[in-house]
C-alpha positions in Angstrom: 0.0 0.0 0.1 3.1 2.4 0.6 4.6 2.0 -2.6 1.0 2.0 -4.6 -1.0 4.8 -2.3 1.4 6.6 0.1 -0.4 4.4 2.8 1.5 3.4 5.8 0.6 -0.2 7.3 1.1 -1.0 10.9 0.6 -4.6 12.4 -3.6 -4.4 12.6 -6.6 -6.1 11.4 -7.6 -4.4 7.8 -10.9 -3.5 6.3 -9.6 -2.6 2.3 -11.3 -1.0 0.2 -10.0 0.1 -3.8 -12.0 1.8 -5.9 -14.9 2.0 -4.0 -14.9 -2.0 -3.6 -14.7 -3.9 -0.4 -11.4 -6.4 -0.9 -12.2 -9.1 0.6 -8.7 -10.7 -0.3 -6.8 -7.8 1.3 -9.3 -7.4 4.4 -8.7 -9.6 7.5 -12.5 -8.6 8.6 -15.8 -8.8 7.0 -17.3 -4.5 5.6 -19.2 -4.2 9.1 -19.6 -2.7 12.0 -17.0 -3.3 14.4 -18.2 -4.9 18.0 -15.5 -6.7 19.1 -12.3 -5.9 20.7 -9.2 -6.7 18.9 -5.7 -7.0 20.5 -4.6 -5.2 17.0 -5.7 -1.5 15.7 -8.2 -2.4 13.0 -6.9 0.1 10.0 -9.6 0.7 7.2 -7.6 1.3 4.4 -9.6 3.2 1.0 -7.9 4.2 -2.4 -8.0 4.2 -5.5 -9.8 6.2 -8.1 -13.5 7.3 -8.1 -16.4 9.0 -9.3 -19.9 9.4 -8.9 -21.4 8.4 -5.3 -19.4 6.9 -3.2 -19.8 6.1 0.7 -18.2 5.2 3.5 -19.4 3.8 6.7 -17.3 3.5 9.9 -19.1 2.1 13.3 -17.5 1.4 15.8 -19.3 -0.5 19.0 -16.5 -1.5 21.1 -15.0 -0.6 24.2 -11.5 -0.1 24.1 -10.4 -0.4 20.4 -8.2 1.6 18.3 -9.4 2.4 14.7 -7.3 4.2 12.1 -8.9 5.6 8.4 -6.1 5.7 5.7 -8.2 7.6 2.7 -6.2 8.2 -0.8 -8.0 8.9 -3.8 -8.3 10.4 -6.6 -11.1 12.3 -9.0 -10.5 12.5 -12.3 -14.7 12.9 -13.0 -17.2 14.5 -11.0 -17.7 12.8 -7.3 -19.6 12.9 -4.6 -17.8 10.9 -1.5 -19.3 10.5 2.1 -17.9 9.2 5.3 -19.8 8.4 8.3 -18.3 7.7 11.5 -19.9 6.7 14.4 -17.8 5.6 17.8 -20.4 4.1 20.2 -17.2 2.1 22.0 -16.4 4.1 25.7 -12.5 5.1 25.2 -12.1 4.2 21.6 -10.8 6.0 19.3 -11.0 6.7 15.5 -8.0 8.6 14.3 -8.8 9.4 10.3 -6.0 10.6 7.3 -7.9 11.6 4.3 -6.0 12.2 1.0 -7.6 13.6 -1.8 -6.3 14.5 -5.0 -9.3 16.5 -7.0 -8.5 17.6 -10.9 -12.7 17.7 -11.7 -15.4 18.5 -9.3 -15.3 16.9 -5.6 -18.2 17.2 -2.8 -17.3 15.7 0.3 -19.0 15.1 3.1 -17.8 14.0 6.4 -20.3 13.3 9.4 -18.7 12.3 12.7 -20.6 11.3 15.7 -20.0 10.3 19.4 -22.9 8.2 20.4 -20.6 6.9 24.3 -18.6 8.9 26.6 -15.1 9.0 26.9 -14.6 8.2 23.4 -12.7 10.4 20.0 -13.0 11.2 16.4 -9.9 12.7 15.4 -10.2 13.5 11.7 -7.6 15.6 9.5 -8.5 15.9 5.7 -6.6 17.2 2.6 -7.2 18.0 -0.8 -4.2 18.9 -3.7 -6.7 20.8 -5.7 -5.2 20.6 -9.2 -6.1 23.4 -12.2 -9.6 24.8 -12.3 -10.7 22.2 -10.3 -13.8 23.2 -7.9 -14.0 21.5 -4.8 -16.8 21.4 -1.7 -15.7 20.3 1.5 -18.0 19.9 4.6 -18.1 18.1 8.1 -19.4 18.0 11.2 -18.6 16.4 14.4 -21.3 15.9 16.4 -20.9 14.8 20.5 -24.6 14.0 22.3 -26.5 14.4 25.1 -24.3 12.7 28.1 -21.2 12.1 26.1 -18.9 13.3 28.3 -15.5 13.6 28.2 -15.0 13.6 24.3 -12.6 14.3 21.6 -13.0 15.5 18.8 -11.8 17.2 15.5 -12.2 17.9 12.5 -9.7 19.8 10.5 -9.4 20.6 6.4 -6.3 21.9 5.0 -5.5 22.0 1.0 -3.4 23.3 -1.1 -4.7 24.4 -4.9 -3.2 25.2 -8.3 -4.2 27.9 -10.6 -7.6 28.5 -11.0 -8.6 26.3 -8.0 -12.2 26.6 -6.0 -12.4 25.3 -2.7 -15.3 25.9 -0.3 -14.7 24.7 3.1 -17.2 23.9 6.0 -16.2 22.5 9.6 -19.0 23.0 12.1 -19.0 21.1 15.8 -22.5 20.2 17.2 -22.0 20.1 21.1 -24.3 18.7 23.5 -22.3 17.3 25.9 -18.8 19.1 28.1 -16.2 17.4 26.0 -12.5 16.9 27.2 -11.6 19.0 23.1 -14.0 20.0 20.4 -11.9 21.6 17.6 -12.1 22.9 13.8 -10.4 24.2 11.5 -9.8 25.3 7.5 -7.0 26.7 5.8 -4.8 26.8 2.8 -1.5 25.7 2.1 0.7 27.7 0.4 5.2 27.0 0.0 7.0 29.1 1.8 9.5 31.4 -0.6 12.6 30.0 1.6 11.2 26.0 0.8 11.4 27.3 -2.9 15.4 28.5 -2.6 15.9 25.7 -0.5 14.4 23.1 -3.0 16.3 25.2 -5.9 19.4 25.6 -4.3 19.8 21.6 -4.3 19.3 21.7 -8.3 15.3 20.8 -8.4 13.8 22.6 -11.9 10.9 24.2 -11.2 8.6 21.7 -12.2 10.7 19.6 -9.6 10.0 22.0 -6.7 6.6 21.8 -7.8 6.3 18.3 -7.5 8.1 17.8 -4.6 6.1 20.5 -2.5 2.9 18.6 -3.5 4.3 15.3 -2.2 5.3 16.9 0.5 2.0 18.4 1.5 0.2 15.0 1.2 2.2 13.2 2.8 2.9 15.2 6.2 0.5 13.3 8.5 1.6 12.7 11.6 2.0 8.4 12.5 -1.0 6.8 13.9 
């Protein structure tokens, strides 16, 4: 997965999707709610190219379970991509890295819902917006009543080429006191000193652009 999709793998139970389809041959778990506690983390991997409407649903019902979500997709035709995450496992956490390359039109929506106290849903979303592309990115985190001491974060960042249009809509709906509840959105622009350094190392202008794109898309903390 690393060589083909820049997906970091580690010892885990896996649920794998390629081009929007569940891959039983690459998965150790069925495409079903995670209602059992496993000794290893569960790693949900969603990779490939997508078009039209695509949905990814993740429901955690087991206590004390760590779930990691890695998404690395390319959009070359108009696409709708929806992620629905629900955490009902006490002391369980869901850590998500969503990487999207859009050269067309993308409508992305992420719904994250806390259904139990002491749950965590932390989602980092990145989009590399190609020339004249259109990206509409929204995310809503819901902390329901009596779901106290939760940790919630939905973050968006984008790197855009000329003529790209990007709309961010991050939000929180909080009905119980959390440990933390954050949301953010921002545009990444390479710094002049970074460009000068790479040019000084002998890279051409095109090679600098490629290096900055790759650095932006792969700059995630390890799970």
